[in-house]
N, C-alpha and C positions, 0 to 999 in steps of 0.2 A: 390835476383834476381827479384822478383816481383816489388820491389821499383824502381829498375833500369829501368825496362820496362815502368813503369808508368811515371817516370821522362822523359824518352826518348819520350814517346807519347806526354807529355805536351809541351816539347821543340819543337817537330815537328809541333804540332798544332799551337803554338805561332808563329813559323816561317812562316807557311802558311798564317795565319791571317795577319801578318805584311806585307806580300807581296801582299795581296789582294788590288786592287784599291779602292779608295773612290771617289765619285762624288759629287761635291758641285755646287749647282744651284743658279744663280741669279734668281729673280722672274720676275720683270717687263720687258717685251720685250723678255722674254725667256720662262719661264714656263707659264706666263700669258700675255694676251694682253688687251689693253684698250678697253672698251666697255661702251657706254652710259655715258661718263663723263659729257658732257653738259646737258644731260637729268637729271642726278643726281642733278646737281646744280639747274636747273630750277624748278624741281619738289620737291625740298627739303621742307618738310611739316612745318618746323619751321623757315622759312626764316625771317618772321616778328620778331619773338622773338630774332633771332640772331642779327638783326640790333638794336633792342630795347636795347640789352645788350652790345652794343658797347660803349666804352669810348675812349676819345681822346688818352690817354696813350696806350690803346690796339691798336688803329688804327696806331699810330706811330710805335709801336713795330712790328705790323703785316707787315707794309710796308717795314720796315728795314729787316725783316726776309725774305719777299718775294723777295726783291732785292738780298739778299744773296743767296737765293735758286736758283735764275735765273742763277747766275754765279758759285755757288759752290754746287748746288744740295743738299740743306738742306733736311733732312728727314721729313716725315710727323709728326714725334714725336715732332719736334720743334713747330708746330702749335697746336698740341694737348696740349702741356704744356702751351702754351700761353693762350688757352681757360681756362685751370685750374687756371692759375695764376691770370687772370683778371675776374674770376667768370662768364665766358661765356661758359657754357657746350655745347651750340649749335655750336660754332666754332669747338670745339673738335670733336663733333659728325659728322659734315659735312666733316671735314678733313678726318676722317676714311672712310666715305662713298665714298668720291672722290678717296681716295687711293685704295679702294677695288672695284671700278667699273671696274671689270676685267672679262675675260673669259679665260678658258684654251687655251693655244696656240695650234692650230691644229697640230697633229702629235706628240707633245711632251709628252702627257699623255701616248701614246703607248711606247715611249722610256723609260719613268720612270717605267712603269709596266714591260717592258722587263728586265731592269736592276735589278728590284726587284726579278724577277724570277731567275736571275743569282746569287742572293745572295749578290749583291753589295750594300754596305752601301751608302746612299744618304743623303745629308744635304742641307740646305739653307744658302747661303751667300749673303745677300741682304741689301740694304739701307732702306728697309721698316722699319717704326717705330714699336716698340714692341706692342703698343696699337693696331695699324692696323693689325699687324700679329696675335695677339690673336683673333681679330674679324674675321679674315680670316679663323681661325680654328673652328669657330662656325658653326656647320652643319645646324642649324636651319636658320641662316642668309645667309650662303653660302653653300647650299647643293651640288653644283657641284664642287666647288673648295676645300672645307675643306677635303674631303676624299683623294684628290690628294696630298695636302700639308702634310697630316698626314703620308704619305709614306716617308717623307724627314727628319725624326728625328727632329721634331720642337724643342724639349727641349734642344737639343745639337747644334742647328743651331746658326748662327751669324746674328743678326739684330741690329738695332739702339735702344738702351734701354733707353736713357735718353736725347736725343736731342743734346748731345755733339758731337764734330766732329770725333768720331770713326767710320768713314765711308770710303767706297771705294772711291778713290784709295789709301787712307792712308795705308801704310804698317802695321800699328798697327792693322788694321781691321783683316788682315790675320793672324798676329801673335796671336791675341786673339783667333781666331777660332782654330788654331793648338794647342795652350796651353789648351783651354777648353777640347779638345778631346784627348789630349796626342798623337798627330800625329807628326811624323817626316817625312817630305817629302823626306829625303835622304834614308829612309828605306822602305817607302811605297808610291806608286804613289797616289797623290792627284790631281784629275782632276777638274779644275774650269771652269765653263761654264758661259759666260757673253756676252752681246751684245756690250759692250763698250771696245774699244781698250786700253784706259788708265787703265781700271780695270784689263784687261788681263796682261798688262805689269807689273803692281804692283804685281799681284799674282805670276808671273813667277820670279820676283826678290826675292820672299820668297820661291822659290823652287817648287811651284805648277806647274802643267802642264796646260797651258791655252788653251781653245778652244773658239774662237769668234763665237758666234751663228749667223747663217743666217736663217736657217730653219731646220725642223726636219730631212729631208733626208741628208742635208749637215752634220748635227751633227752625224747621224748614220755612215757616211763614216769616219769622223774624229775619232770617238770612235773605229772603226775598225783598224785605224792606230795605236791606243794605245793598241791593242790586245783585245778589247772588241767587240765581234761579237754579234749583235742583228738583228732581222728582220728589213727590210726596212719599215719606217713609211708610212702611207697612204698619208699624206699631205706634200707637199714640197713647200708651198708658201713662197715668199720672206719675209724678215724681215720687209720691208716697208709696205707690205700688212697687217701686224699684227695690224696696226693702222686704218684699214678701218672702224671699228665700233666706233671710238672715238666720233663722233657727234650723234650717234643713241640714 
């Protein structure tokens, strides 16, 4: 009798867990906003050494990757790997600094904390490179951002690990995330939040629930439509305004 009760409790808890929603966050333009990108480049302390360590093959490869990045949004990991491949650590270092010249998006931190209080699991699904992502989690270097990202299951999140094209909106990106966490979107709601329509469409094709981010208040309303009730965030600035600190 006791065994039957215990088994029933396990099955009940597993069912409840399976039906609990999961939230997957894009980073840039959603959880984070650009801040001081130009200043980061201008004030880079090793800029002379970076140029001294440039070689013609590296310049050619960099320009080709930059062209590809312009049209296909190559990850920062591509340029980190280039620096490593051509013995220019300053290129890798500056790439990470530029990638992480960010501030928390106003209002979104409150959303993340409210979801955490509700016991909802949260993850990152971003095209950020793994090297920049690891740096983002360094509390000494990023004391404001690191504690926030730590709430998003960084070890089980999906980022670009090797510079290869496993990136949004490639369906393989979402398949890899689902496989890594043993999630089945047919049995458990997986909510994906991103600011790009093509990424939302790709996620929805894999069975995820897509929410295109505009601002924290709009996000709160959309989450309510999915049955997740949280307090209204303080800030409701538009997505475009999130880039107001780019040149600071």
